[in-house]
N, C-alpha and C positions, 0 to 999 in steps of 0.2 A: 168801649173797652178794647184794649189790645187783644189781638187774636192770632198771634203768630201761628201759621198753618203748618206746624211740624208734622202733622199727619200726612201731608202730601209728600214727604221725603222719607228716606230710609231711616228707621229708628236708630240703628247703630251709628250712622253718619252724624245724626243730631247729637247723640251722646258724646261722640268723639269731639265734635266741635265745641260742645259745652265744656268739656274738660280742658281743651286748649284755651278757650276764652278765659276760664278761671285762672289758669296758669299765667297767662299774659297779664291779666288784671292784677294778680297778686304781685307780680314784678313791678308794674307801673305804680301800684298803690303804696309800695314800701318806701315812703318818703325818707330820703337821707340815708338809706341803707342799700346794700347791693341787691340788685334785682335778679330775676332769673334769665336776664338777657346777656348776650355775648359781648366781649370786649371789642372796642373799635368803632362803635356806631355814633355816639353823640359827643365825642371828644376831639373835634377837629378833623373831620373826615378828609378834608382836602389834602393835608400834608401826608397822610398815611395811605392814600389810595394806591400809589404805585406798588408798594410791597404787598399790599393786600390783594391787589388784582393778580399778582403773580401766583399767590397762594390759591386764588380762585380757580386757576387752571386745573387744579388737582381734583375739583369737584364737578359734579354734573347735575346737581339738583337745582338748576336754574329755572326761573319762571319764563315762559315765552314772552318775547318783547314785541311791541307794536308801536306805531306812531300815528297821530291824528293829522290828517292832511290839511286841516284848517291852518296849521302852522305855516304852510307853504303856499297859501292862497295868492301871494303876491309874486310868485315866481313865473306865472304864466304857463306852468307845466300842467298837462292833463293828468287825470287820475292814473292812467296807464303808465305815463312817464314817471309819476311819483312812485308807483310800485317798484319800478326798476331802480330809482334812486334809493329807495328804502332797502332794497335787497343789497345794493352795493355798499350801503352803510353798515349792514350787518343785522338788520331787524329780522324777526321771524315772521312778522305779520304786518298788516296795515289796517287803519281805521279811516273810513271815508266820511265825507259830509257832502250834502247836495247831490247825492246819488239816490235815485228813487225809481218809481215805477216807469217814469218817462225817459230814463237814462238808457242809452245804448251801452250796455255793460260788456259787450263782446271784447273790446280792446282791453278792458280791465281783466276779464277772464283770461285772455291770451297772455297778458303780462304776468298774472299770477301763475299760470301754468309754466311759462318760460323760466320764471325765477324760483319757483317752489314756495313762494310766500302765500299765506292764507289770509283771508279777510277775518280779522279777529272780531270786528264790530263795525257798526255803521251808525252815525248820528242821523236819526230820522225822528220826526215828531210823533208823539203819542197819538195825535189825531189822525195821522196817516195810517198808523196801525189799526186804529179803531174803524176808520171810514173806508179804507182801501185794503182791507186785510188780505184778500186773495192776491192782489197785485204785489203787495209786499212779500208775501210768501213766494210767489212765482219769481220775483226778481232776486231775492237774497238767498233762496234755497240753492240757487246755482253755485253759490260760493261755499256750500257746506252748511255749517251751523253757526254763523256769526250772531252776535248779540246786537239787537236793535235797541239803540240807546237814545232816549229823548234828551236833547242837549240842554234842557233846563226849564221845562214847563213849570209854572208856579200855580199854587191853589188860587181859586177865584178870590178868596178872601185874604190872601197873603200868607206867608209862612208863620206869622204870629197868631193865626186863627186856627185853633185846634180842630174844630169841626171841619173846616175847609181842608186842612191837611189830611185828615182821615178820609174825607171824600176823594181826594186825589189818590191816596193809596188804594182805595177801592177801585178806582178807574184802572190803575195799573194792574191790579189783581185780575180784573175782568178781561183786560186786553191780553194779559199773559195766558189766560184760559183759551182765548181765541187762537193762540199759537201752539196749544198743548199737543196737538197731533202732528207737529212738525219738529224739526231739530233746532228751530230758531228759539232764541231766548229774548227777553225784554228787560230793559233797564232804564235808569234815570241817572243823569249827570248833574252834579251840583255846582253852584257858584258860592258866593258868600251869604246871600240873603236867606238861604235855607236855615241858617243858624240863629234866626230871631228867637228871642226868649219866649217861652210859654211856661209861666210859673218857674219852677226850678229845673226845667229841661229846655230843649230847643225844638223848633219845628221839624228839623230833620230827624231828630231822635223819635219824635212822635210818628213821623212818616215811616221810618224803618220798623218801628214796633208794630205797625199795622200792615206791613207788606207780607204777602205769602213768600215762602222761601224761594219759590221759583222766580221771583222778580229780583233783578240785580240792582245794586247801587254801584255806579262807577264813581268812586270817591276821588274827586279832584283835590289832591293833598294841599296844593298851594292855596286855592280858594277856601278850603276848610280852615287852614291856619289864619288866613286873613279874616274869616268870619268869626274868629274867637274861639274855635274848638280845636282840641288836640286831635290830629288825625290818628295818632296811635290809639287813643282811647276809643274813638269811634269805630275803627277797624276791629279792635278787640271786643267791643260790645256787640258788633253785628256781623259775625263771621259768616252767617248763612247767606247774607245778602251782598256783602262787600267782597266780590271775587275778582274785580279788576280795579286798578288804580290809574288815574291820570297823574303821571309823574311830572307835574308842573311845579317848578320852583318859583317862589316869589319872596319879596321882602314885605314886611308888615308895615314898617314905619321908616321911610315913606312906602306906601303901597306901590309896588312895581313888579313887572315880570322880569325874570332873570334867566340866564342860562342854567343848565342843569345843576352845576356845582357851585353856584354863586349866591343862592338865596338863603332864607331863614329855615327852610324845611330840611331836616336831616333825611336825605333820600335813602340812605342805607337803613336807617331805623324803621321807616315805614315799609320798606321792602321786606325786612326781616319780620316785622310784625304780621303782615298778611301771610307770610309763609308759615309762621308759627301758630297763628290764631285760627286759620281757616284752610280753605282749599282754593288757592289762587289760580286764576286762569291766565291773566295777562297783566303786564306792566306796560302802560301806554304813555310814551313821551309826547308832550305838547308844550309849545311856547306860543303864547298869544300874540306877541309883538317882537319877533326876532329882527335884529338889524340885518343879519345875513341869513336868510332862511335855510339855505342848503348847508351852510356851516353849522347852524344850529341843529339841523338834522343829524349831522355827523357827531357833534358834541353830545347830543342826546343818546345816540347809540353807544358811544364810548362810556358815558356816565352810567347807563343801565348795565353795561357789561361789568363795570367795577363794583356796583352795589348789589348786583343780582346773584349773590352767593351766600349760602348758609355758613358763615365763618365758624360758628360753633353751634351745637344743638340747642343751646339755651336761647339765643336770640340777640338781645340788645344789652349794652353794657350798663353798669351801675351809673345812676344819674343823681347828682345832688338835688336836694329838695327845691332849691331856688332856680333851677335851670329847667326851662320848658323841655320836656322829653322829645318833642318833635323838631326842636330848633337846632340848627347847625352851630350857632354861636350863642354864647351867653348874652342876653340883652344888655345893651349899654345902660 
């Protein structure tokens, strides 16, 4: 049975999130009529970005931005060097991978100190948190309060096995309890397999329903769309857990990784949704296979700056019933 552990969080915050969730879902569910969302999100974002970005300068309610260093693995740059590149590009934070208990983090700490960037999060396996808890605490607490995010562990029985999915959620709940006396948080990052069907729902919906609120889901919006699920719907349904997004754009058919502004995901729409539905912490840019990684780093920063603004209090624009609300273009 689902057991969302709302008693672990402040009651007023839970009530506020539920109100926001209902408002967002009411907008999404109003097929063929105007939603509660703002203009400019799903109707050709590329052409209008310039004028909207200028208007964005008048606001300050932006979500901190970060970037996943896996995107730049082929550059030969060290994590410390990538911190400096991320700072030059305009990110607020960075997300590491392959940084753990055995890593000499002093150069990364120095680069973070020199640039003012923070570690938003780190991709580290759930088993490392479970089996080397104190080492993880000692390593990552030096960076403040990053989120330790498993990059994609799957249930032993697969994402289509309900009992296995619930068992995995319980593992995350227990591991998060092991970090409860620290400032560190724990989370899971998805790919597309998580959206295997279980009856009339999906494995990832079952997973989210069985997570304590303290466990985060870092929703990868590109893989979510490829997996057949609307990222907007998933964010709105799970505001307690979805507090960071991997802002990865992709095309569905053919399945391919793209630059920030070129794929099927409406990046402005998902950014507005997490702002309106919950309490967002970071928007994290990632590109799994960039042709020019450092150019992609810059394009990601520019793209996040353009979409990372609350154009209007409502959120996302009216969307025709036959247009997927998370897509940039009408499907051919």
